[in-house]
C-alpha positions as a printed Julia matrix, in Angstrom:
75×3 Matrix{Float64}:
 -0.01   -0.02   0.0
  1.13    3.53  -0.66
 -0.12    6.65   1.07
  1.03   10.19   0.61
  0.28   13.06   2.98
  1.4    16.54   3.9
  2.47   17.98   7.27
  0.58   16.78  10.35
 -1.72   19.45  12.09
  0.23   21.78  14.31
  3.61   21.17  12.74
  5.55   23.76  10.75
  6.69   22.91   7.25
  8.89   24.41   4.63
  7.85   24.2    0.9
  9.69   21.11  -0.45
  9.9    18.97   2.78
  6.19   18.74   3.47
  5.65   15.48   1.61
  5.24   12.23   3.53
  4.9     8.84   2.0
  3.91    5.73   3.85
  4.55    2.29   2.34
  2.92   -0.64   4.08
  3.07   -4.47   3.23
  3.46   -7.93   4.53
  7.0    -8.75   3.17
  9.35   -7.87   6.0
 12.5    -8.73   4.04
 11.53   -6.53   0.96
 10.32   -3.65   3.18
 13.57   -3.77   5.23
 15.68   -3.8    1.99
 13.56   -0.78   0.65
 14.04    1.02   3.97
 17.73    0.49   3.85
 18.04    1.68   0.2
 16.06    4.82   0.97
 18.23    5.61   4.06
 21.47    5.87   2.1
 22.53    9.49   2.18
 19.47   10.27   4.33
 18.47   10.52   8.01
 16.87    7.84  10.09
 14.48    9.09  12.64
 13.42    5.55  13.77
 15.24    2.5   12.65
 13.3    -0.15  10.91
 12.64   -2.73  13.75
 10.07   -4.55  15.72
  7.76   -2.4   17.76
  5.93   -3.14  20.92
  2.77   -4.3   19.07
  4.66   -6.84  17.08
  5.23   -5.4   13.64
  8.15   -3.68  12.04
  8.16    0.06  11.45
 10.87    2.68  10.5
 10.86    6.39   9.71
 13.37    8.38   7.68
 13.99   11.33   5.5
 15.68   10.45   2.16
 18.55   12.38   0.8
 16.05   14.45  -1.37
 14.11   15.59   1.75
 11.05   13.26   1.32
  9.79   11.87   4.66
  9.09    8.07   4.63
  7.29    5.67   7.0
  7.7     1.92   6.13
  5.64   -0.53   8.11
  4.82   -4.2    8.05
  1.19   -5.25   8.65
 -0.05   -8.62   9.71
 -0.5   -10.79   6.7
């Protein structure tokens, strides 16, 4: 699944960095690889790892300034 959004309510944004893309799927290995590829030259805010609810999730900003959230959902 792919979802795009702008800045969350109450947050400041600068034109050019207000795009957020969420990718969700069931293939942990592919999503981890995608996350690692996107993180090259970017900034990881939350490593792609298992969360307390049991699924993997990670957040980063790529080298172009696009914000990403990559998550695994139960299959």
